[in-house]
C-alpha positions as CSV (number, residue, x, y, z in Angstrom):
1,M,-15.2,-57.2,3.8
2,Q,-11.4,-57.3,4.2
3,Q,-9.6,-59.8,6.2
4,P,-8.0,-58.5,9.5
5,H,-4.3,-57.5,9.1
6,K,-1.9,-60.3,9.9
7,N,1.3,-58.5,9.4
8,Y,2.3,-57.7,13.0
9,N,5.6,-56.2,11.9
10,K,4.0,-53.2,10.4
11,I,3.3,-49.9,12.2
12,T,0.0,-48.9,13.8
13,A,0.0,-45.2,13.2
14,L,-1.7,-43.2,15.8
15,Y,-2.3,-39.8,14.0
16,C,-3.0,-36.7,16.2
17,R,-3.8,-33.0,15.0
18,L,-4.7,-29.8,16.7
19,S,-5.0,-26.3,15.3
20,R,-5.5,-23.0,17.2
21,D,-9.2,-22.9,16.3
22,D,-9.7,-26.4,18.0
23,E,-8.0,-25.1,21.3
24,Q,-11.2,-23.3,22.3
25,Y,-12.8,-26.6,23.2
26,G,-10.2,-27.1,25.9
27,D,-8.6,-30.5,26.9
28,S,-11.3,-32.5,25.0
29,S,-9.4,-32.2,21.9
30,S,-5.9,-31.6,23.2
31,I,-2.9,-33.6,21.7
32,Q,-2.4,-35.3,25.2
33,T,-6.1,-36.4,25.3
34,Q,-5.9,-37.7,21.7
35,K,-2.7,-39.6,22.6
36,I,-4.2,-41.4,25.5
37,L,-7.3,-42.3,23.6
38,L,-5.6,-43.8,20.7
39,E,-3.0,-45.6,22.8
40,N,-5.7,-47.1,24.9
41,Y,-7.7,-48.1,21.8
42,A,-4.7,-49.7,20.1
43,K,-3.8,-51.9,23.3
44,Q,-7.5,-52.9,23.8
45,H,-7.7,-54.1,20.1
46,A,-4.1,-55.8,20.2
47,L,-2.7,-53.4,17.6
48,P,1.1,-53.8,17.6
49,N,3.9,-51.4,16.9
50,Q,2.1,-48.2,17.7
51,K,3.8,-45.0,16.5
52,F,2.7,-41.5,17.0
53,Y,2.5,-39.0,14.2
54,V,1.6,-35.5,15.6
55,D,0.8,-32.2,13.9
56,D,0.2,-29.6,16.6
57,G,-0.9,-26.2,15.4
58,Y,-1.9,-27.1,11.8
59,S,-5.2,-26.5,10.1
60,G,-7.4,-29.4,9.0
61,T,-8.1,-27.6,5.7
62,S,-4.7,-28.4,4.4
63,F,-2.8,-31.9,4.2
64,N,0.5,-30.4,3.9
65,R,1.3,-31.1,7.5
66,P,4.9,-32.2,8.5
67,D,4.0,-35.5,10.3
68,F,1.2,-36.4,7.9
69,V,3.8,-36.0,5.1
70,N,5.9,-38.5,7.1
71,L,2.9,-40.8,7.5
72,K,2.3,-40.8,3.8
73,T,6.0,-41.7,3.2
74,D,5.9,-44.5,5.5
75,I,2.7,-45.9,4.0
76,E,4.2,-45.7,0.5
77,N,7.2,-47.5,1.6
78,G,5.0,-50.3,2.9
79,L,5.8,-49.7,6.6
80,V,2.2,-49.0,7.8
81,S,-0.8,-51.4,8.3
82,T,-3.3,-49.2,10.3
83,V,-4.0,-45.5,10.7
84,I,-6.0,-44.5,13.8
85,V,-7.3,-41.0,14.6
86,K,-9.8,-39.7,17.3
87,D,-12.4,-38.7,14.9
88,L,-12.6,-37.6,11.2
89,S,-12.1,-33.9,12.1
90,R,-8.7,-34.7,13.5
91,F,-7.8,-36.3,10.2
92,G,-9.0,-33.3,8.1
93,R,-11.6,-30.7,7.5
94,D,-11.7,-30.8,3.5
95,Y,-14.2,-33.4,2.8
96,L,-13.1,-33.9,-0.8
97,Q,-9.5,-34.7,0.4
98,V,-10.7,-36.8,3.4
99,G,-12.9,-38.9,1.1
100,M,-10.0,-39.3,-1.4
101,F,-7.8,-40.8,1.3
102,T,-10.5,-43.0,3.0
103,E,-12.1,-44.0,-0.3
104,H,-9.1,-44.6,-2.4
105,Y,-5.6,-43.9,-1.0
106,F,-5.9,-46.1,2.1
107,P,-7.6,-49.1,0.2
108,D,-5.1,-48.9,-2.6
109,N,-2.2,-49.1,-0.1
110,D,-3.9,-51.7,2.0
111,I,-4.3,-49.6,5.0
112,R,-6.9,-50.0,7.6
113,F,-8.4,-46.7,8.6
114,I,-10.2,-46.1,12.2
115,A,-11.9,-43.0,13.4
116,V,-12.6,-44.0,17.0
117,E,-15.3,-41.6,18.1
118,D,-17.0,-41.6,14.7
119,N,-17.3,-45.5,14.7
120,V,-15.4,-45.8,11.4
121,D,-13.3,-48.9,10.7
122,S,-12.6,-49.8,7.1
123,D,-12.3,-53.5,8.2
124,K,-15.8,-53.5,9.4
125,G,-17.3,-52.1,6.1
126,G,-18.2,-48.4,5.1
127,N,-20.0,-45.9,7.4
128,E,-22.8,-44.3,5.5
129,F,-22.7,-41.5,7.8
130,A,-19.0,-40.6,7.3
131,P,-19.3,-38.5,4.2
132,F,-21.9,-36.4,5.9
133,R,-19.7,-36.0,8.9
134,N,-16.8,-34.8,6.6
135,I,-19.1,-32.3,4.9
136,M,-20.0,-30.9,8.5
137,N,-16.4,-30.8,9.5
138,E,-15.6,-28.6,6.5
139,W,-18.6,-26.4,7.1
140,Y,-17.1,-25.9,10.7
141,A,-13.7,-25.0,9.1
142,R,-15.5,-22.6,6.7
143,D,-17.4,-20.9,9.6
144,V,-14.4,-20.5,11.6
145,S,-12.5,-19.0,8.7
146,K,-15.3,-16.3,8.3
147,K,-15.3,-15.6,12.1
148,V,-11.5,-15.2,12.1
149,R,-11.4,-12.9,9.0
150,A,-14.2,-10.9,10.7
151,G,-12.4,-10.6,13.9
152,F,-9.2,-9.5,12.2
153,K,-11.2,-6.8,10.2
154,I,-12.7,-5.6,13.4
155,K,-9.3,-5.4,15.1
156,S,-7.8,-3.6,12.1
157,S,-10.7,-1.0,12.1
158,Q,-9.7,-0.3,15.7
159,G,-6.1,0.3,14.8
160,L,-4.9,-2.8,16.7
161,F,-1.6,-4.6,15.5
162,T,-2.6,-8.1,14.3
163,A,0.7,-9.5,12.7
164,P,2.8,-12.1,14.6
165,T,5.9,-10.1,14.7
166,A,6.4,-6.3,15.2
167,P,8.1,-4.4,12.3
168,F,11.8,-3.5,12.7
169,G,12.1,-0.5,14.9
170,Y,9.0,-1.6,17.2
171,I,8.3,-4.3,19.7
172,K,5.1,-5.5,20.9
173,D,3.9,-4.0,24.2
174,P,4.4,-6.7,26.9
175,S,1.0,-5.7,28.4
176,N,-0.8,-5.5,25.2
177,K,0.3,-7.6,22.1
178,H,-1.9,-5.5,19.8
179,K,0.1,-2.3,20.5
180,L,3.5,-1.2,19.3
181,I,6.3,0.5,21.4
182,I,9.5,2.0,20.1
183,D,12.7,-0.3,20.2
184,Q,15.0,2.6,20.8
185,Q,18.1,0.9,19.2
186,A,16.4,-0.4,16.1
187,A,14.5,2.9,15.7
188,M,17.8,4.8,15.5
189,V,18.6,2.6,12.4
190,V,15.2,3.2,10.9
191,K,15.6,6.9,11.2
192,Q,19.1,6.9,9.7
193,M,17.7,5.0,6.7
194,F,15.0,7.6,6.0
195,E,17.5,10.5,6.4
196,L,20.0,8.9,4.0
197,S,17.3,8.4,1.6
198,A,16.0,11.9,1.8
199,S,19.6,13.1,1.3
200,G,19.5,11.4,-2.1
201,L,21.3,8.3,-1.4
202,S,19.9,5.3,-3.4
203,I,18.5,2.2,-1.7
204,H,21.5,0.2,-2.9
205,A,23.8,2.9,-1.4
206,I,21.9,2.7,1.9
207,A,22.3,-1.1,2.0
208,K,26.0,-0.8,1.4
209,H,26.3,2.0,4.1
210,L,24.6,-0.4,6.7
211,K,26.9,-3.2,5.8
212,Q,30.0,-1.0,6.0
213,N,28.9,0.1,9.4
214,K,28.1,-3.4,10.5
215,I,24.4,-2.8,11.3
216,Q,22.7,-6.0,12.0
217,T,19.8,-7.2,9.8
218,P,16.3,-7.8,11.5
219,R,17.0,-11.5,10.9
220,E,20.2,-11.5,12.6
221,I,18.8,-9.7,15.5
222,E,15.9,-12.0,15.8
223,Y,18.3,-15.0,15.6
224,S,20.4,-13.6,18.4
225,K,17.3,-13.4,20.5
226,T,15.3,-16.6,19.7
227,G,17.6,-18.7,17.5
228,K,15.3,-18.5,14.4
229,F,16.7,-18.1,10.9
230,A,20.0,-19.7,11.8
231,K,20.9,-21.1,8.4
232,S,20.0,-17.9,6.4
233,V,21.6,-15.3,8.7
234,V,24.8,-16.7,10.2
235,P,26.9,-16.2,7.1
236,F,25.4,-12.7,6.3
237,P,24.7,-10.8,9.7
238,Y,25.0,-7.5,7.9
239,H,23.7,-8.1,4.4
240,W,20.8,-5.9,3.9
241,A,18.5,-6.6,1.0
242,D,17.6,-3.7,-1.3
243,R,13.9,-4.9,-1.2
244,S,13.7,-5.0,2.4
245,I,14.9,-1.4,2.8
246,H,12.6,-0.3,-0.1
247,T,9.5,-2.0,1.8
248,M,10.6,-0.4,5.1
249,L,10.8,3.2,3.6
250,Q,7.2,2.8,2.3
251,N,5.8,1.5,5.5
252,R,3.5,4.1,7.2
253,V,3.9,2.4,10.5
254,Y,7.0,4.5,10.9
255,I,4.7,7.8,11.0
256,G,2.6,6.4,13.8
257,H,-0.2,5.0,11.5
258,M,-1.4,1.4,11.6
259,V,-2.3,0.1,8.1
260,N,-3.8,-3.4,8.2
261,Q,-5.6,-5.7,5.7
262,K,-3.0,-5.5,3.0
263,T,-3.0,-9.2,2.3
264,T,-5.3,-12.2,2.4
265,T,-5.5,-15.7,1.3
266,K,-7.4,-17.2,-1.5
267,S,-9.7,-19.1,0.7
268,Y,-9.8,-21.2,3.9
269,K,-8.4,-24.1,1.9
270,N,-5.9,-22.3,-0.2
271,R,-3.5,-20.3,2.1
272,K,-1.5,-18.6,-0.7
273,T,-1.0,-15.0,0.2
274,V,-2.9,-12.5,-2.2
275,Y,-2.2,-8.7,-2.0
276,K,-5.2,-6.5,-1.9
277,D,-5.9,-3.2,-3.8
278,K,-4.9,-0.2,-1.7
279,S,-8.5,0.9,-1.7
280,E,-9.2,-2.2,0.6
281,W,-6.5,-1.4,3.1
282,I,-7.5,-0.2,6.5
283,E,-5.6,2.7,8.0
284,V,-5.9,4.1,11.5
285,K,-3.9,7.2,12.2
286,N,-1.8,8.0,15.4
287,T,-2.1,4.5,16.9
288,H,1.5,4.5,18.4
289,E,4.4,6.7,18.6
290,A,6.2,7.7,15.3
291,I,9.8,7.2,14.6
292,V,10.1,9.5,11.7
293,S,8.1,12.8,10.9
294,E,5.4,12.7,8.2
295,Q,7.2,15.5,6.3
296,L,10.4,13.3,6.2
297,F,8.3,10.3,5.2
298,D,6.6,12.2,2.3
299,L,10.0,13.4,1.2
300,V,11.3,10.0,1.0
301,Q,8.4,8.7,-0.9
302,K,9.2,11.2,-3.8
303,E,12.9,10.3,-3.6
304,I,12.5,6.6,-3.9
305,S,9.9,7.0,-6.7
306,I,12.7,8.4,-8.9
307,K,15.3,6.4,-10.8
308,R,18.5,8.0,-10.5
309,R,22.1,7.5,-11.9
310,D,25.4,9.2,-11.4
311,W,26.4,10.8,-14.7
312,N,29.6,9.1,-15.9
313,K,30.3,8.0,-12.2
314,S,31.3,11.6,-11.4
315,N,30.3,13.7,-8.6
316,F,27.5,15.3,-10.7
317,V,24.1,14.8,-9.1
318,N,21.0,15.5,-11.2
319,L,18.8,17.4,-8.7
320,F,15.9,17.4,-11.1
321,A,15.8,13.6,-12.0
322,G,12.1,12.6,-12.7
323,K,11.1,16.4,-12.7
324,V,11.7,17.7,-16.1
325,F,9.1,17.1,-18.9
326,C,8.4,18.1,-22.5
327,F,5.6,20.6,-23.1
328,D,4.5,19.1,-26.5
329,C,4.5,15.4,-25.9
330,G,4.5,15.1,-22.2
331,K,7.5,12.8,-22.0
332,P,10.4,13.2,-19.8
333,L,13.5,15.0,-20.8
334,N,16.6,13.0,-20.6
335,L,19.8,14.3,-19.3
336,C,23.0,13.7,-21.4
337,V,26.4,15.3,-20.6
338,E,24.6,18.0,-18.5
339,R,22.0,18.9,-21.3
340,Y,18.3,17.9,-21.5
341,S,16.5,16.8,-24.5
342,C,13.1,15.1,-25.2
343,S,13.1,11.3,-24.7
344,R,10.5,10.9,-27.4
345,Y,12.6,12.9,-29.8
346,R,15.8,10.9,-29.0
347,R,14.0,7.6,-29.6
348,F,12.0,8.4,-32.7
349,G,13.3,11.4,-34.2
350,K,11.8,14.6,-35.6
351,Q,8.5,12.9,-36.7
352,A,7.7,12.3,-33.0
353,C,8.7,15.6,-31.3
354,S,11.3,18.3,-31.5
355,A,14.5,18.3,-29.3
356,H,13.5,20.8,-26.5
357,G,17.2,21.1,-25.8
358,I,18.2,23.1,-22.7
359,S,21.3,23.0,-20.4
360,Y,21.1,21.6,-17.0
361,K,22.5,24.9,-15.7
362,R,19.8,27.0,-17.3
363,V,17.2,25.0,-15.6
364,Y,19.0,25.2,-12.3
365,D,19.4,29.0,-12.6
366,T,15.7,29.4,-13.8
367,V,14.1,27.2,-11.0
368,L,16.4,29.1,-8.3
369,G,15.4,32.4,-9.7
370,L,11.7,31.5,-9.6
371,I,11.6,30.2,-6.1
372,K,13.7,33.2,-4.8
373,D,11.3,35.6,-6.3
374,D,8.4,34.0,-4.9
375,L,10.0,34.1,-1.6
376,T,10.7,37.9,-2.1
377,A,7.0,38.3,-3.0
378,I,6.0,36.6,0.4
379,T,8.3,38.8,2.3
380,L,7.1,42.0,0.6
381,D,3.4,41.5,0.7
382,T,2.2,38.1,2.2
383,N,-1.5,38.9,2.1
384,Y,-1.2,39.7,-1.6
385,F,0.7,36.6,-2.3
386,V,-2.0,34.5,-0.5
387,S,-4.7,36.2,-2.5
388,R,-3.0,35.4,-5.6
389,L,-2.2,31.8,-4.5
390,N,-6.0,31.2,-3.7
391,K,-7.0,32.7,-7.0
392,S,-4.5,30.4,-9.0
393,I,-6.0,27.3,-7.4
394,G,-9.6,28.3,-7.8
395,D,-12.4,29.9,-5.8
396,N,-11.9,29.0,-2.4
397,S,-13.7,31.6,-0.4
398,D,-15.1,31.2,3.0
399,S,-18.6,32.2,1.7
400,K,-18.7,29.4,-0.7
401,K,-17.7,26.8,2.1
402,Q,-20.4,28.2,4.3
403,A,-23.0,28.1,1.5
404,L,-22.0,24.4,0.7
405,S,-22.0,23.5,4.5
406,K,-25.6,25.0,4.7
407,N,-26.9,23.0,1.7
408,I,-25.4,19.9,3.1
409,A,-27.1,20.4,6.5
410,K,-30.4,21.2,4.8
411,A,-30.2,18.2,2.5
412,E,-29.4,15.8,5.4
413,K,-32.3,17.2,7.4
414,R,-34.8,16.8,4.5
415,I,-33.6,13.1,4.0
416,L,-34.4,12.2,7.5
417,E,-37.8,14.0,7.3
418,I,-38.6,11.8,4.2
419,D,-37.6,8.7,6.0
420,S,-40.0,9.8,8.9
421,I,-42.8,10.6,6.1
422,I,-42.6,7.2,4.4
423,R,-42.7,5.4,7.7
424,K,-46.0,7.3,8.5
425,L,-47.5,6.6,5.1
426,Y,-46.7,2.9,5.5
427,E,-48.5,2.9,9.0
428,D,-51.5,4.7,7.4
429,N,-51.6,2.3,4.7
430,V,-51.5,-0.8,7.1
431,L,-54.3,0.8,9.1
432,G,-56.5,1.5,6.0
433,K,-56.2,5.2,6.2
434,I,-54.9,5.5,2.6
435,T,-55.3,3.0,-0.3
436,D,-52.5,0.9,-1.7
437,S,-52.4,2.8,-4.9
438,R,-52.2,6.1,-3.1
439,F,-49.3,4.8,-0.8
440,V,-47.4,3.6,-3.9
441,C,-47.8,7.0,-5.7
442,L,-46.9,9.0,-2.7
443,S,-44.0,6.9,-1.5
444,Q,-42.5,6.9,-5.1
445,D,-42.5,10.7,-5.2
446,Y,-40.8,10.9,-1.8
447,E,-38.2,8.1,-2.7
448,K,-37.5,10.0,-5.9
449,E,-36.9,13.2,-3.9
450,Q,-34.9,11.5,-1.5
451,A,-32.7,9.8,-4.2
452,E,-32.1,13.2,-5.7
453,L,-31.2,14.8,-2.4
454,K,-28.7,12.0,-1.7
455,D,-26.9,12.7,-5.1
456,Q,-26.9,16.3,-4.4
457,L,-25.4,15.5,-1.0
458,I,-22.7,13.4,-2.4
459,T,-21.8,16.2,-5.0
460,A,-21.7,18.9,-2.2
461,K,-19.6,17.0,0.2
462,K,-17.1,16.2,-2.6
463,E,-17.0,19.9,-3.6
464,L,-16.4,20.9,0.0
465,S,-13.8,18.4,0.6
466,A,-12.0,19.7,-2.5
467,L,-12.2,23.2,-1.3
468,N,-10.9,22.3,2.1
469,E,-8.1,20.2,0.5
470,K,-7.2,23.3,-1.6
471,T,-6.9,25.4,1.6
472,D,-4.8,22.7,3.2
473,N,-2.6,22.5,0.2
474,A,-2.1,26.3,0.1
475,D,-1.2,26.3,3.9
476,K,1.2,23.3,3.4
477,F,2.9,25.1,0.3
478,L,3.4,28.3,2.3
479,A,4.7,26.3,5.3
480,V,7.3,24.6,3.0
481,I,8.3,27.6,0.9
482,T,8.9,29.9,3.8
483,R,11.3,27.5,5.5
484,Y,13.7,28.5,2.6
485,K,13.6,32.2,3.1
486,D,17.4,32.5,3.1
487,L,17.7,30.4,-0.1
488,T,21.0,30.7,-1.8
489,D,21.3,27.4,-3.9
490,L,19.2,24.3,-4.6
491,S,19.4,20.9,-2.8
492,Q,17.8,17.6,-3.2
493,N,15.4,18.4,-0.3
494,I,14.4,21.6,-1.7
495,I,13.5,20.2,-5.0
496,L,11.5,17.1,-3.6
497,E,9.6,19.3,-1.1
498,L,8.8,22.2,-3.4
499,V,8.8,21.1,-7.0
500,D,6.2,18.8,-8.6
501,K,7.4,19.0,-12.2
502,I,9.3,21.4,-14.6
503,V,7.8,21.8,-18.2
504,V,10.1,22.9,-20.9
505,H,8.9,24.4,-24.2
506,E,10.6,24.2,-27.6
507,S,13.0,27.3,-28.1
508,K,11.9,29.9,-30.6
509,T,14.1,32.5,-32.6
510,V,12.4,36.0,-33.0
511,G,13.6,39.3,-34.2
512,T,14.0,42.2,-31.8
513,D,13.5,45.0,-34.2
514,T,11.6,44.1,-37.5
515,D,11.7,47.6,-38.9
516,N,15.5,47.6,-39.0
517,T,15.8,45.2,-42.1
518,S,18.8,44.4,-44.2
519,G,18.5,45.5,-48.0
520,A,15.6,44.9,-50.2
521,T,15.1,41.3,-48.9
522,G,13.6,42.5,-45.7
523,K,15.5,39.9,-43.8
524,V,16.4,40.5,-40.0
525,K,20.0,40.6,-39.3
526,K,21.5,37.8,-37.4
527,S,22.6,40.1,-34.5
528,Q,19.1,41.2,-34.2
529,L,17.7,37.6,-33.5
530,V,17.0,36.5,-30.0
531,K,16.3,32.8,-28.9
532,T,13.8,32.4,-26.4
533,Q,12.6,29.3,-24.4
534,K,9.7,29.1,-22.0
535,I,10.0,27.2,-18.6
536,E,7.0,26.4,-16.3
537,I,7.4,25.4,-12.7
538,Y,4.6,23.4,-11.0
539,Y,4.9,23.4,-7.3
540,N,3.7,20.6,-5.0
541,F,0.3,21.1,-3.5
542,V,-0.6,24.1,-5.7
543,G,0.6,23.4,-9.3
544,N,1.5,26.2,-11.7
545,L,0.6,29.4,-9.8
546,N,0.9,31.7,-13.0
547,Q,-1.2,30.0,-15.8
548,N,-3.1,33.2,-16.3
549,T,-0.2,35.6,-16.2
550,A,1.2,37.0,-19.5
551,D,4.4,35.6,-20.6
552,T,7.4,37.8,-20.6
553,K,10.3,38.0,-23.1
554,Q,13.8,39.6,-22.7
555,A,16.7,40.0,-25.0
556,D,19.6,38.8,-22.9
557,N,20.5,36.0,-20.6
558,T,19.2,37.7,-17.3
559,I,16.1,36.5,-15.6
560,T,13.8,39.4,-14.7
561,P,10.4,37.9,-13.8
562,D,7.4,39.9,-12.4
563,I,8.5,40.2,-8.6
564,S,5.0,39.5,-7.3
565,F,4.4,36.1,-9.0
566,T,6.7,34.2,-11.3
567,P,6.2,30.5,-11.9
568,T,6.2,30.8,-15.6
569,L,8.8,32.7,-17.7
570,Y,10.8,33.0,-20.9
571,I,14.6,32.8,-20.8
572,S,16.3,34.3,-23.7
573,Q,19.7,34.5,-25.3
574,P,21.1,35.8,-28.6
575,A,20.4,33.4,-31.4
């Protein structure tokens, strides 16, 4: 047994800790209660130089607490003789760490450790039950962690806001902290950011624009209200970070949807943030008022997914950035001095692919012509266009949907019937009406039938969902393209809204009149050769509408596609 400490100049450390999880027990574990208990104990036992070390609002599963770190520093500087806590759970809830401190760290530093209510005093010998108390304290922390996670998941599934601070553009509803309401002044900035992005402005340019117009950052606004972030924001009140803007432009909260459960922690002991896969996110739609429309949001997502650059720092803007691809290798076509060529060809040469060279102007004129012709087709005969549209994206008839819905209802009904039959069979078996072997044979047959029905049900539901999605996509496409009925030229918004990708084939040189040959060699005269190059346009929502339509060729630079439907065509010029 150790001798009582005789160094009365050293500190008697009275350590108090309380976390949010402990507050549910009321005043019995409050900081004030702990202080009174520890101070009285120290006075009763004539322990001198009392000093409080308090960590209010810190979990017991981590020992990275501000005042506990200060306590360790004082111990290692030889200033402390005794550490007193209310009980072992106030010291910590990680039984391995608690054991390390009580069994090794404190003895090695000649520290007397006392847990008042657990009857632990290192100067009076070891307490055999202390390790078990530490384990139970950790079990408590683990159980609380599970309950907290489950609680957050339930709130997330209900579309409730669970973060400590509202996203920029919103504030928490004073009457309900789990609901968001619009902060009008900040919302104007958010909407401006989306509009600037949709117009083709890069994220860095948006940040520069906000800085030039002296738009305060979210941290600066928070500092002006609460005094937080003083050191980091005072010198740079208008310095918007590109990453922050990029994150905001991707946040679906701005279209009125609540997306929770994006992150988690490794465990209740390790609080390091881990990002979850998107499939694990919980999204609840229409939980609060939107700041931007879903159409504008989708447009911005396409815009920020494209890497852009201004060519030679001129006013030229590549409207088709990230949209033009090589037919043969599938790689993007790079733009250089307003002319496209295959990126794989440029990098690896002829052995990898061919050039697929085409001018920016020719792509522009072709795409503009195709869109205008489809708009003309809609105007001339909308019903015919819709029928061709439905045909191009697959069989999407109402009769097929009705048949699938009928099969789904029939399968679901039979699955419920089989459940009832199996329950009846089980009761008959228990009552001795049928033998065990007969029960097993019959139940296996019914379970097999039920399993097959469930597989068929999944397949049918997927097929019906796909058909409904095709219908929705067709409607979305028509809604978008008809907005541009007076189209005269192309813009960034038009391309982002309408065009998914543009596929360029390699050019070919062909003769226009093979009967008119030159001399005995039979060679076609140069003036009779025509260079043709095929371009395919794939629209958003519906893809290539003309995959089954015959290609057309022409012997000049004019573009004369089929007026009824023309997302694929050849463009030609003299060779």
